[in-house]
VONU-878944 format. One record per residue: x, y, z of N, C-alpha, C in turn; residue in three letters. Coordinates in steps of 0.1 Angstrom, whole numbers, padded with zeros to 4 digits, always signed. Layout:
VONU-878944
XYZXYZXYZALA;...
//
This chain:
VONU-878944
+0376-0078+0111+0360-0081+0107+0354-0070+0116MET;+0359-0067+0130+0353-0056+0136+0355-0042+0130SER;+0366-0042+0120+0367-0027+0116+0356-0025+0104GLU;+0351-0038+0098+0342-0035+0087+0329-0032+0094ILE;+0325-0037+0107+0313-0033+0115+0312-0023+0118PHE;+0327-0016+0124+0326-0002+0128+0322+0007+0115ASP;+0326+0004+0102+0324+0012+0090+0310+0012+0089VAL;+0304-0001+0090+0291-0002+0085+0282+0006+0097TYR;+0284+0008+0109+0278+0015+0118+0280+0030+0116ARG;+0291+0034+0110+0294+0048+0107+0284+0051+0093HIS;+0283+0042+0084+0276+0045+0073+0261+0044+0074LEU;+0257+0036+0086+0242+0036+0089+0238+0051+0097SER;+0248+0056+0103+0244+0069+0108+0245+0079+0099ALA;+0253+0079+0086+0256+0090+0078+0245+0088+0066ALA;+0234+0077+0067+0227+0074+0056+0217+0085+0050GLN;+0212+0085+0036+0205+0092+0032+0192+0090+0038LYS;+0185+0100+0037+0167+0101+0041+0162+0086+0034SER;+0153+0080+0041+0147+0071+0035+0132+0077+0030SER;+0131+0086+0028+0117+0095+0024+0118+0089+0009LYS;+0107+0087+0005+0106+0083-0009+0110+0069-0014GLY;+0114+0060-0007+0120+0047-0012+0110+0036-0005VAL;+0110+0025-0010+0100+0016-0008+0110+0008+0005SER;+0101+0000+0009+0104-0011+0021+0119-0019+0015LEU;+0117-0022+0003+0129-0032-0004+0140-0024-0002TYR;+0141-0013-0010+0153-0003-0008+0158-0001+0007THR;+0147+0001+0013+0153+0006+0028+0158-0005+0036ARG;+0151-0017+0037+0153-0028+0046+0163-0037+0040PHE;+0162-0040+0026+0170-0047+0019+0182-0044+0011VAL;+0180-0034+0003+0192-0029-0006+0200-0022-0002ASN;+0196-0012+0008+0205-0003+0013+0215-0009+0022ARG;+0208-0018+0033+0216-0024+0043+0228-0033+0034PRO;+0222-0042+0023+0232-0048+0018+0243-0041+0011ALA;+0239-0030+0005+0250-0021-0001+0258-0015+0008GLY;+0253-0013+0021+0263-0009+0031+0274-0018+0036ARG;+0269-0028+0036+0279-0040+0040+0287-0040+0029MET;+0285-0041+0017+0296-0042+0008+0305-0030+0005LEU;+0300-0018+0009+0307-0008+0010+0317-0008+0020ALA;+0313-0012+0030+0322-0014+0043+0333-0024+0042ALA;+0330-0035+0034+0338-0045+0031+0352-0039+0020MET;+0344-0029+0010+0356-0023+0001+0363-0012+0007ALA;+0357-0008+0020+0364+0006+0025+0378+0004+0027TYR;+0385-0005+0031+0397-0007+0035+0406-0012+0022ARG;+0400-0015+0009+0405-0021-0001+0411-0008-0012SER;+0415-0010-0022+0419-0001-0030+0408+0002-0042GLU;+0396-0008-0042+0385-0005-0050+0381+0009-0048ILE;+0378+0016-0058+0372+0030-0058+0357+0028-0060THR;+0351+0040-0057+0335+0037-0061+0330+0035-0076PRO;+0338+0043-0085+0335+0041-0098+0338+0026-0102ASN;+0349+0020-0097+0349+0004-0099+0338-0003-0093GLN;+0333+0001-0082+0322-0008-0075+0311-0007-0088VAL;+0306+0007-0093+0297+0007-0103+0297-0001-0112THR;+0310-0002-0118+0313-0010-0130+0311-0024-0126VAL;+0316-0030-0114+0314-0044-0109+0298-0046-0109LEU;+0291-0039-0104+0275-0038-0104+0271-0043-0118GLY;+0274-0033-0129+0271-0036-0140+0277-0050-0147ALA;+0286-0054-0142+0293-0069-0144+0284-0080-0141CYS;+0277-0078-0130+0267-0086-0126+0256-0087-0133PHE;+0250-0073-0135+0236-0072-0142+0237-0074-0158THR;+0246-0070-0163+0243-0070-0180+0244-0085-0185PHE;+0254-0095-0180+0255-0108-0181+0239-0115-0181PRO;+0235-0111-0167+0222-0116-0166+0212-0113-0176ALA;+0213-0100-0180+0202-0096-0188+0205-0102-0204LEU;+0217-0106-0206+0221-0112-0219+0216-0126-0217ALA;+0216-0132-0205+0212-0147-0203+0197-0148-0207ALA;+0188-0138-0201+0175-0138-0202+0168-0137-0217VAL;+0178-0128-0223+0175-0128-0239+0180-0138-0248ALA;+0192-0147-0243+0195-0156-0250+0193-0172-0248LEU;+0188-0172-0236+0185-0187-0230+0171-0189-0228LEU;+0166-0201-0230+0151-0203-0229+0150-0206-0211PRO;+0140-0200-0206+0136-0198-0192+0137-0212-0186PRO;+0142-0213-0174+0145-0226-0166+0145-0223-0152SER;+0141-0231-0142+0144-0226-0130+0156-0223-0124PRO;+0169-0230-0131+0181-0226-0128+0184-0212-0133VAL;+0178-0210-0144+0182-0195-0151+0176-0185-0141LEU;+0163-0189-0139+0156-0178-0130+0162-0173-0115ALA;+0168-0185-0112+0175-0183-0097+0189-0176-0099VAL;+0195-0178-0110+0206-0170-0110+0206-0157-0117MET;+0196-0155-0126+0193-0140-0130+0189-0135-0117VAL;+0181-0137-0110+0175-0131-0097+0188-0128-0090PHE;+0197-0137-0088+0208-0133-0078+0217-0124-0083ALA;+0221-0125-0096+0228-0115-0103+0223-0102-0102ALA;+0211-0101-0104+0203-0088-0104+0203-0080-0091LEU;+0201-0088-0082+0199-0082-0069+0211-0078-0062VAL;+0223-0088-0067+0238-0084-0063+0242-0069-0069THR;+0236-0069-0084+0241-0057-0092+0233-0044-0083GLY;+0222-0046-0079+0215-0035-0074+0220-0031-0060PHE;+0225-0043-0055+0231-0038-0038+0246-0032-0043ALA;+0251-0034-0051+0264-0028-0057+0262-0011-0060LEU;+0250-0012-0067+0247+0002-0070+0243+0011-0059ASP;+0240+0004-0047+0240+0011-0035+0252+0015-0029ALA;+0261+0005-0032+0272+0004-0024+0284+0016-0027ALA;+0281+0020-0040+0292+0029-0048+0290+0044-0042ASP;+0279+0047-0040+0277+0061-0033+0280+0059-0017GLY;+0277+0049-0011+0281+0050+0002+0294+0048+0004GLN;+0301+0043-0004+0317+0041-0002+0323+0055-0007LEU;+0317+0060-0015+0323+0074-0020+0322+0084-0005ALA;+0309+0084+0000+0306+0091+0010+0316+0088+0023ARG;+0318+0077+0026+0325+0073+0036+0340+0078+0035SER;+0344+0078+0021+0359+0084+0021+0358+0097+0015ARG;+0348+0105+0017+0347+0119+0012+0353+0120-0003SER;+0348+0111-0011+0352+0111-0027+0343+0115-0034THR;+0330+0120-0033+0320+0121-0040+0325+0129-0052GLU;+0320+0128-0062+0324+0136-0074+0312+0135-0086SER;+0315+0146-0091+0304+0149-0105+0305+0137-0115ALA;+0318+0133-0115+0320+0120-0125+0314+0108-0122ARG;+0316+0106-0107+0310+0094-0102+0295+0094-0103GLY;+0288+0104-0101+0272+0104-0102+0272+0105-0117GLU;+0278+0108-0125+0272+0109-0140+0274+0093-0144TRP;+0285+0087-0139+0286+0072-0145+0275+0062-0137LEU;+0271+0065-0123+0264+0060-0118+0248+0061-0124ASP;+0244+0073-0130+0232+0076-0136+0233+0069-0151HIS;+0245+0068-0156+0244+0062-0168+0242+0048-0170VAL;+0248+0040-0160+0246+0025-0157+0232+0023-0155VAL;+0226+0032-0145+0214+0029-0143+0204+0029-0154ASP;+0203+0039-0162+0198+0042-0175+0201+0032-0183THR;+0211+0025-0185+0214+0014-0196+0208+0002-0189VAL;+0208+0002-0177+0202-0011-0169+0187-0014-0170LYS;+0182+0000-0168+0166-0001-0168+0161-0002-0182ILE;+0169+0005-0192+0165+0003-0206+0168-0013-0211MET;+0179-0018-0205+0183-0034-0208+0175-0042-0204GLY;+0170-0043-0191+0161-0053-0187+0151-0056-0195ILE;+0143-0044-0199+0130-0047-0205+0132-0052-0222HIS;+0143-0046-0225+0150-0052-0239+0152-0066-0240MET;+0155-0071-0228+0161-0086-0227+0146-0092-0225ALA;+0136-0088-0219+0123-0095-0215+0117-0096-0229VAL;+0118-0085-0237+0110-0084-0249+0116-0095-0259LEU;+0130-0099-0258+0134-0105-0267+0133-0120-0261VAL;+0131-0122-0247+0126-0135-0242+0112-0138-0247SER;+0103-0127-0246+0089-0129-0251+0087-0133-0263PHE;+0094-0127-0274+0095-0131-0286+0101-0144-0291TYR;+0112-0149-0284+0116-0161-0287+0114-0173-0280ARG;+0108-0171-0266+0106-0184-0261+0092-0182-0254PHE;+0084-0174-0254+0071-0173-0246+0059-0177-0257PHE;+0051-0183-0252+0038-0186-0258+0028-0176-0254ASP;+0027-0166-0258+0021-0154-0254+0006-0155-0260LEU;-0004-0150-0253-0017-0152-0256-0020-0145-0268PRO;-0015-0132-0271-0015-0126-0283-0001-0118-0286ARG;-0001-0114-0296+0013-0109-0301+0013-0093-0294ASP;+0001-0090-0292+0002-0073-0285+0007-0076-0273ALA;+0010-0086-0267+0017-0086-0254+0033-0083-0255PHE;+0036-0082-0268+0049-0078-0270+0052-0062-0268LEU;+0041-0057-0267+0042-0042-0264+0045-0039-0250VAL;+0041-0049-0241+0041-0049-0227+0056-0044-0222VAL;+0067-0050-0226+0082-0045-0222+0086-0032-0227PRO;+0081-0028-0238+0082-0015-0243+0075-0004-0235MET;+0062-0007-0233+0057+0000-0223+0064+0002-0209ALA;+0066-0009-0205+0075-0007-0192+0086+0002-0191PHE;+0092-0001-0202+0107+0006-0202+0103+0020-0205GLN;+0094+0024-0212+0090+0040-0210+0086+0043-0197LEU;+0079+0037-0190+0075+0042-0178+0084+0043-0167ALA;+0095+0032-0169+0106+0031-0160+0117+0044-0160ALA;+0118+0046-0176+0127+0055-0179+0124+0069-0174VAL;+0109+0072-0174+0103+0083-0172+0104+0086-0156VAL;+0102+0076-0147+0103+0076-0134+0117+0081-0130ILE;+0127+0072-0137+0142+0072-0133+0146+0088-0137LEU;+0144+0092-0149+0149+0106-0154+0142+0118-0146PHE;+0128+0116-0146+0122+0125-0139+0124+0130-0126GLY;+0127+0117-0119+0128+0121-0103+0142+0127-0103GLY;+0151+0122-0110+0167+0128-0109+0165+0143-0114ILE;+0159+0146-0124+0157+0161-0131+0150+0169-0121LEU;+0140+0163-0115+0132+0171-0105+0140+0177-0093THR;+0150+0167-0089+0157+0168-0075+0169+0180-0079GLU;+0173+0178-0093+0185+0187-0096+0178+0203-0096LYS;+0166+0204-0103+0160+0215-0106+0155+0224-0092LEU;+0150+0214-0083+0145+0219-0070+0160+0225-0062LYS;+0172+0218-0065+0183+0224-0056+0187+0236-0063ARG;+0187+0237-0077+0192+0248-0084+0184+0262-0083GLN;+0170+0257-0079+0161+0270-0077+0158+0273-0061THR;+0163+0265-0054+0165+0268-0039+0149+0262-0035GLY;+0143+0252-0042+0132+0247-0038+0133+0235-0028ARG;+0143+0230-0027+0147+0215-0020+0143+0219-0006ALA;+0134+0207+0000+0130+0210+0014+0137+0199+0023ALA;+0136+0203+0034+0142+0192+0042+0138+0181+0044ALA;+0147+0168+0045+0139+0156+0042+0129+0154+0054PRO;+0117+0148+0050+0106+0146+0061+0109+0132+0066ALA;+0103+0129+0076+0104+0114+0084+0099+0106+0072PRO;+0104+0093+0073+0099+0083+0063+0087+0077+0068PRO;+0077+0075+0058+0063+0071+0061+0066+0054+0059SER;+0060+0046+0067+0060+0033+0063+0048+0027+0052THR;+0037+0035+0054+0027+0033+0045+0032+0038+0030LEU;+0039+0049+0029+0044+0052+0014+0055+0042+0012ARG;+0062+0038+0020+0071+0024+0016+0066+0013+0009ALA;+0054+0012+0016+0047-0001+0011+0039+0002-0002VAL;+0035+0012-0005+0030+0016-0015+0036+0016-0028VAL;+0052+0021-0023+0061+0023-0036+0069+0011-0037LEU;+0064-0001-0032+0071-0014-0035+0071-0018-0051LEU;+0059-0018-0057+0058-0021-0070+0066-0012-0082PRO;+0070+0000-0078+0080+0007-0085+0093+0006-0081VAL;+0097-0001-0074+0110-0002-0068+0117-0013-0079ASP;+0128-0011-0086+0136-0018-0093+0139-0033-0087TYR;+0141-0035-0073+0142-0045-0066+0131-0052-0066GLY;+0120-0049-0071+0109-0060-0072+0109-0063-0085MET;+0115-0055-0095+0114-0063-0108+0125-0073-0109VAL;+0136-0071-0102+0144-0081-0100+0140-0095-0094CYS;+0131-0093-0082+0124-0104-0078+0115-0112-0085VAL;+0110-0102-0096+0098-0111-0105+0105-0122-0114SER;+0120-0120-0114+0126-0130-0124+0127-0143-0117PHE;+0122-0145-0103+0122-0157-0098+0111-0167-0103LEU;+0105-0158-0110+0092-0166-0117+0094-0171-0133PHE;+0104-0165-0135+0107-0167-0151+0105-0181-0158LEU;+0107-0192-0151+0106-0205-0157+0088-0208-0157ALA;+0081-0200-0148+0067-0203-0150+0061-0192-0161ASP;+0060-0193-0172+0058-0181-0182+0044-0176-0178GLN;+0033-0183-0175+0020-0174-0171+0022-0166-0158ASP;+0028-0172-0148+0030-0165-0134+0038-0151-0139LEU;+0051-0155-0147+0062-0145-0148+0052-0134-0156PHE;+0044-0138-0167+0039-0127-0175+0029-0118-0165LEU;+0022-0125-0157+0013-0119-0148+0018-0111-0138GLY;+0030-0113-0133+0037-0105-0124+0042-0091-0130VAL;+0048-0096-0141+0053-0086-0150+0045-0074-0155TYR;+0033-0078-0157+0020-0070-0162+0015-0062-0151CYS;+0014-0068-0139+0009-0061-0127+0020-0049-0124ALA;+0034-0052-0124+0042-0041-0122+0043-0031-0130LEU;+0040-0035-0144+0038-0026-0156+0025-0015-0153LEU;+0015-0021-0148+0003-0012-0147+0007-0002-0134VAL;+0014-0008-0123+0017+0001-0113+0028+0010-0117ALA;+0039+0008-0125+0049+0017-0131+0039+0029-0140HIS;+0029+0025-0149+0023+0034-0155+0014+0045-0148LEU;+0007+0040-0137+0000+0047-0127+0011+0056-0120LEU;+0019+0052-0113+0030+0059-0108+0035+0071-0115PHE;+0040+0067-0129+0045+0077-0138+0037+0089-0140ALA;+0024+0085-0143+0014+0097-0144+0013+0104-0131GLY;+0012+0099-0120+0009+0105-0108+0024+0114-0103ALA;+0035+0110-0104+0047+0115-0102+0049+0126-0113PHE;+0046+0126-0126+0048+0137-0132+0040+0150-0129LEU;+0029+0146-0126+0018+0159-0120+0023+0164-0109VAL;+0030+0156-0099+0034+0159-0086+0050+0169-0089LYS;+0057+0164-0097+0070+0172-0099+0066+0182-0105TRP;+0059+0183-0115+0055+0196-0121+0048+0206-0112PHE;+0042+0203-0103+0034+0211-0095+0046+0218-0084ARG;+0055+0210-0080+0066+0213-0071+0076+0222-0078GLU;+0074+0222-0091+0086+0232-0096+0077+0244-0101LEU;+0062+0245-0100+0056+0259-0104+0061+0270-0097ALA;
//
């Protein structure tokens, strides 16, 4: 056990910059992923296997959202599976760094799984809306599609911008993390989308929270696109 905490402290010291991440990622997801990475450090588990394990938590939960009627038990189980999958997503990279085994193939797998996860979560909500929700209007079926679009733009746009900035030598040194920025970014953190599923059993409440997160994603997607385009000018 002491070795696990030694590895945990080592990973804490070698952590990525907290600039541009929300309070959830900074204080919940990364520490949880760090603990999982420390537990896996002395095992035969590879970072890519951790990535796949995270998918094994996430994708069955999304299938359950699409196939089963909302209930309190389902809401808690889906929430638990999604946040565990998210923590494992943070663990794979930390495990690779602790073993000095970072690779292009591992980064590729991580990004592919992230893309499928973000596409899938809103597809599952769309199916659930259609099958089980008494929506005020059929137009609300557009909400998951718009959410999916905004989330993919934020994910892919951010990854591509960082890649291009490194290639062109425009990458700046990490700035000190801002607490205010971390709070403002909370609505566009994937972790908060996971948390929203705790309200799945209350259709009106879930619809309200989900729509509020959509509005935040649309606003931030527009702001991020302008910011990234200017940074590459």
